[in-house]
C-alpha positions as CSV (number, residue, x, y, z in Angstrom):
1,M,137.1,22.5,192.8
2,S,136.4,24.6,195.8
3,A,136.2,28.4,194.6
4,I,134.3,27.6,191.3
5,N,131.4,25.4,192.8
6,N,128.9,28.3,193.2
7,I,129.3,28.9,189.1
8,S,127.4,26.6,187.1
9,I,127.8,26.7,183.1
10,G,123.9,26.7,183.0
11,Q,123.6,29.8,184.8
12,Q,122.3,32.6,182.9
13,F,122.0,36.3,183.4
14,T,118.3,37.3,183.1
15,L,116.9,40.9,183.5
16,P,113.8,41.0,186.0
17,S,110.5,41.7,184.2
18,A,109.5,45.1,183.8
19,P,107.7,46.7,186.9
20,A,104.1,48.1,186.5
21,L,103.9,51.7,185.8
22,D,102.5,52.5,189.3
23,G,105.1,50.4,191.0
24,A,102.5,49.1,193.6
25,A,101.0,46.3,191.5
26,N,103.9,43.7,191.8
27,G,105.8,45.5,194.5
28,A,108.8,46.5,192.5
29,S,109.8,49.8,191.7
30,F,112.1,50.9,188.7
31,K,114.5,51.7,191.5
32,D,114.3,48.4,192.8
33,V,114.6,46.5,189.5
34,L,117.9,48.6,188.7
35,V,119.5,48.1,191.9
36,D,118.7,44.0,191.6
37,S,120.3,44.3,188.1
38,I,123.3,45.8,189.3
39,Q,123.9,43.6,192.3
40,Q,123.6,40.7,189.9
41,V,126.3,42.1,187.8
42,N,128.5,42.8,190.8
43,T,128.2,39.4,192.1
44,M,129.1,37.9,188.7
45,Q,132.1,40.1,188.8
46,L,133.0,39.0,192.3
47,E,132.4,35.3,191.4
48,A,134.9,35.7,188.3
49,D,137.5,37.6,190.4
50,R,137.6,34.7,192.9
51,A,137.8,32.0,190.1
52,V,140.7,33.8,188.7
53,E,142.5,34.3,192.0
54,S,141.9,30.6,192.9
55,M,143.4,29.5,189.5
56,F,146.7,31.7,189.9
57,T,147.1,30.7,193.4
58,G,147.3,27.0,192.6
59,G,143.6,26.1,193.4
60,D,141.8,22.9,191.9
61,V,139.6,24.7,189.2
62,N,138.8,24.0,185.8
63,P,140.2,26.8,183.4
64,A,137.3,26.3,181.1
65,E,134.9,27.2,184.1
66,V,137.0,30.2,185.0
67,L,137.0,31.4,181.5
68,T,133.3,31.1,181.1
69,A,132.9,32.9,184.4
70,V,135.0,35.9,183.5
71,Q,133.3,36.1,179.9
72,K,129.7,36.0,181.6
73,A,130.9,38.8,183.9
74,D,132.4,40.9,181.1
75,L,129.1,40.4,178.9
76,A,126.9,41.5,182.0
77,F,128.9,44.5,182.5
78,R,128.8,45.6,178.8
79,L,125.3,45.0,179.0
80,T,124.8,47.2,182.0
81,M,126.9,49.9,180.5
82,Q,124.8,50.0,177.3
83,M,121.6,50.3,179.2
84,R,123.2,53.0,181.2
85,N,124.3,54.9,178.1
86,K,120.7,54.5,176.5
87,L,119.0,55.9,179.8
88,M,121.4,58.8,179.6
89,E,120.6,59.5,176.1
90,V,117.0,59.3,177.0
91,Y,117.3,61.6,179.9
92,Q,119.2,64.1,177.8
93,E,116.8,64.1,175.1
94,I,113.9,64.6,177.6
95,R,115.8,67.5,179.3
96,D,116.4,69.3,176.2
97,I,112.5,69.3,175.4
98,R,111.3,72.8,175.2
99,I,107.6,73.4,176.5
């Protein structure tokens, strides 16, 4: 099991805690939190791709672990897309406010 060793079944995708409003209290700005979350999703996608590639090329991997990695990557991506959609809705509502 060479290509899938980095993926553990107990590994969870967790969103970072919300940053303080001023951004200086804990050192993380909204941009940093957003970029870190996107990087986590990207890492999960790359690990799932490597696991699938290893399985199809005859590598010694457990198919259940490959399926779990793919499902986790898919779920993380869908969550990210839903967050993006909600942020866009909020942005459009704020943009349409008349002062």
